[in-house]
C-alpha positions in Angstrom: 62.9 96.4 95.4 59.7 96.7 97.3 57.8 99.9 98.0 59.3 100.2 101.5 62.4 102.5 101.5 65.6 101.7 103.1 65.8 103.9 106.2 68.4 104.4 108.9 66.0 104.8 111.7 62.5 105.6 112.6 60.9 109.0 112.7 58.3 109.1 115.4 57.8 105.4 115.0 56.3 105.9 111.5 58.8 103.8 109.6 60.6 100.6 110.5 64.2 100.3 109.2 64.4 97.7 106.3 60.7 97.0 106.7 60.7 95.1 103.4 62.9 92.3 104.9 61.1 89.5 106.6 60.9 87.6 108.9 61.5 90.0 111.8 64.7 88.2 113.0 66.2 88.6 109.5 65.3 92.3 109.5 67.0 92.9 112.9 70.1 91.1 111.7 70.3 93.3 108.6 69.9 96.5 110.6 72.7 95.3 112.9 74.9 94.4 110.0 74.4 97.8 108.4 75.4 99.5 111.6 78.4 97.3 112.2 79.7 97.4 108.6 79.3 101.2 108.5 81.1 101.7 111.8 83.9 99.1 111.6 84.1 98.0 108.0 83.1 94.6 106.6 86.4 92.8 107.3 86.7 94.0 110.9 83.1 92.9 111.7 82.4 89.4 112.9 79.2 87.5 112.8 79.3 87.6 116.6 79.3 91.4 116.5 76.3 91.4 114.2 74.3 88.9 116.3 75.2 90.7 119.5 73.8 94.0 118.1 70.6 92.2 117.1 70.3 90.7 120.5 70.7 87.2 119.2 73.1 84.3 119.5 75.7 83.8 116.6 74.0 80.5 115.8 70.7 82.4 115.2 72.3 84.4 112.4 73.0 81.3 110.3 69.3 80.4 110.3 68.7 83.4 108.0 72.0 84.1 106.4 74.5 81.4 105.5 77.5 83.7 105.6 78.5 87.3 106.5 79.0 87.9 102.8 75.4 86.9 102.1 74.3 89.6 104.5 76.5 92.2 102.7 75.1 91.1 99.3 71.5 91.5 100.6 72.3 95.0 101.8 74.1 95.9 98.6 71.4 94.6 96.3 68.6 96.5 98.0 70.7 99.7 98.2 71.8 99.5 94.5 68.2 98.7 93.4 67.1 101.8 95.2 69.9 103.9 93.6 69.0 102.6 90.1 65.3 103.3 90.7 66.0 106.9 91.7 68.3 107.6 88.6 66.2 105.8 86.0 63.0 107.5 87.3 64.7 110.9 86.7 66.1 109.9 83.4 62.7 108.7 82.2 60.8 111.6 83.6 59.3 114.6 81.9 61.0 118.0 81.4 64.2 119.3 80.0 67.5 117.6 80.4 68.5 120.2 83.0 65.3 119.6 85.0 65.8 115.8 84.8 69.5 116.1 85.9 68.5 118.4 88.7 65.9 115.9 89.9 68.3 113.0 89.6 71.0 114.7 91.6 68.7 116.1 94.2 67.0 112.7 94.9 70.3 110.7 94.7 72.0 113.0 97.2 69.0 113.2 99.5 69.0 109.4 99.7 72.8 109.2 100.4 72.5 111.8 103.1 69.3 110.5 104.7 70.6 106.9 104.6 74.2 107.6 105.0 75.1 104.4 107.0 73.4 102.2 104.5 75.0 104.1 101.6 78.5 103.9 103.1 78.1 100.1 103.1 76.5 99.9 99.7 79.0 102.2 98.0 82.3 101.4 99.7 82.2 97.6 100.5 81.8 96.4 96.9 85.2 94.6 96.9 84.2 92.5 99.9 81.6 90.7 97.8 82.3 87.3 96.2 82.9 87.3 92.5 79.4 86.3 91.5 77.7 88.8 93.7 80.2 91.5 92.7 79.4 90.9 89.0 75.7 91.3 89.7 76.2 94.6 91.6 78.6 96.0 89.0 75.9 95.5 86.4 73.5 97.6 88.5 76.1 100.3 88.8 76.6 100.2 85.1 72.9 100.8 84.6 73.0 103.7 87.1 75.9 105.2 85.1 73.9 104.8 81.9 70.9 106.6 83.3 73.0 109.7 84.1 74.9 109.5 80.9 71.6 109.4 79.0 70.5 112.7 80.6 73.8 114.3 79.8 73.7 113.2 76.2 70.2 114.5 75.9 71.3 117.9 77.3 74.3 118.1 74.9 72.0 117.2 71.9 69.5 119.9 72.9 72.2 122.5 73.4 71.4 122.8 77.1 74.8 121.4 78.4 78.4 122.2 77.5 80.0 118.8 78.2 82.9 117.8 76.0 83.5 114.5 77.9 80.2 112.9 78.8 81.6 109.6 80.3 84.0 111.6 82.5 81.4 114.0 83.6 79.0 111.2 84.4 81.7 109.7 86.7 82.3 113.1 88.3 78.5 113.6 89.0 78.0 110.2 90.5 81.2 110.4 92.6 80.1 113.8 93.9 76.7 112.5 95.0 78.0 109.2 96.5 80.7 111.0 98.6 77.9 112.6 100.6 77.5 109.3 102.5 81.1 109.5 103.7 80.8 112.9 105.4 77.1 113.6 106.1 76.3 114.0 109.8 72.7 114.2 111.0 73.9 116.7 113.7 75.2 119.0 111.0 73.6 122.3 109.9 72.2 121.0 106.6 69.3 118.6 106.1 69.3 115.9 103.4 66.9 118.1 101.4 69.2 121.1 101.7 72.3 119.1 100.6 70.3 117.7 97.7 69.3 121.1 96.5 72.9 122.5 96.9 74.4 119.6 94.9 71.7 119.9 92.1 72.7 123.5 91.7 76.4 122.7 91.7 76.0 119.9 89.1 74.0 122.2 86.8 76.8 124.7 86.9 79.3 121.9 86.2 77.6 121.1 82.9 77.1 124.7 81.9 73.4 124.8 82.5 71.5 127.7 84.1 70.6 126.8 87.7 67.0 126.3 88.4 65.2 129.4 89.6 64.3 129.3 93.3 60.6 129.4 94.0 
């Protein structure tokens, strides 16, 4: 993944959604696909829907993407690369296991809340991918799982966490974070940062660690 983040929209014109995707027409189609897939689901969305949202003809879509599934794969790959980057960065970071777990959850939840449309597509349309692409994405998910599991194992070994079932707890932590994309509303009373902080505290309590002291 490039340095540009995957964003839902612009903030004062400072960021362009999917700015790492070029050329411009391909980027506009990807933005339109994310919106359509998030709102209607992959199977209910047609290439005509996507092209119309992007202000293009259906024929123009095939210049950049051979199929609708190729569009979904591109979205899913970028999103999963970002998720893995967040979790591995926390797992490889400095500090105690509790500090690294808190950082992982806070950042992962913040991304799922701040990019909830993209995250809904990335996390909930996996079965719509073709076999080859699905295998590729499942491997990225396995690596994300391994990053969280590594933090939990470190915490157990150091006596920081009370976790009898590390694999099960890893699944619970990731599921809790991912579900934020399903319900988060930008008009709600909590910001992505606030939800991230709340969930980091909840997960530390889940594993029997003392919550981080507020500064």
